[in-house]
N, C-alpha and C positions, 0 to 999 in steps of 0.2 A: 760535404758535410753539413748536416742540418745544423742549424742555428741553435737551437734548443741543446744539443749536444754540445757545441762549443760553449755555451753558458754552463753547463754541467761541469765540463773540464776546468772551467775558469774558477767556479765555485770551490771544487776540489781543491785548486791550488792555493786559493785564499785560508781555506781551512787547513790545510798543511802548513801554512805560514803562520797562522795564528796559534797552532799546535806548538810549533817552536818558541814563539813568544810568550805563550803561556807557561812553558817549561822554565822560564826565567823567575816567574812568581814562586816558584815551590820547587827548586833545586833538587832537594833530596828525593821527593817523589819521581822526579824525572829521571836521577840518576838510577833509582831501584827498578823502574819500568825497562830503562834501557839495558840494565843488567840483566834481567830476565829474558828479554827479548833475544839479545846478541851476545851479551857479556860486557866486561868493563872495557876490555881492548878494542872493541869495535864502536865505540862511542862515536868517534871522528866520521867513521863511513855511514852511520846511520844518519847523522846531521847532514853530513855532505849530499847523501842521496835524496834525502827530503827536501833538500834546498833546490837540488837540481830538478827534482820531479816537479815541484812546484813552478820553477822557472819554465820548463819545457809545456807543461799544461796550460800556463799562463799564455805563452806565446801563442800556442796553438788557439785559444779561445779568442787572442786578440786578431790573429791572422783571418778566422772564419767566423768570428762574432763581431761585436762592435769594438770602436777604437777606445772605449773606457777600458778595455782589459790591458791595454798598455800601462797604465797605472798599476796594475796588479803585475805584470812583468817587472816594472820597476821596484815595486815592492818586494818581490820575491827574490831579485838579484841583490837588493841592498840587504835583505836578511841573510842570505847565503854568505855575502861578504863579511857582514858583521860576524856570524857565528863562525867563518872560517878563522877570521882574524882573532876571535875570543879563545878558541881551541887550539890554535897554533901558537900561543903564548907559553 
């Protein structure tokens, strides 16, 4: 895999993580967006899928890109853990 593709995947992962964190700034808007995409009963699946996708993309970027992407892996796994904990209460 080319290094620039690995960096592109890592950048996409960080953008997904940023999208999840920005949803905390305006929860009503995020809820309306999720309701339009999948419906209110699928919110957990959307957040879990986004967090898992970000983790996988960051891990691929770390393997094929530079070691700095391991910080992205830690960030995406931390985000996934936070949102899973917050949604399971």
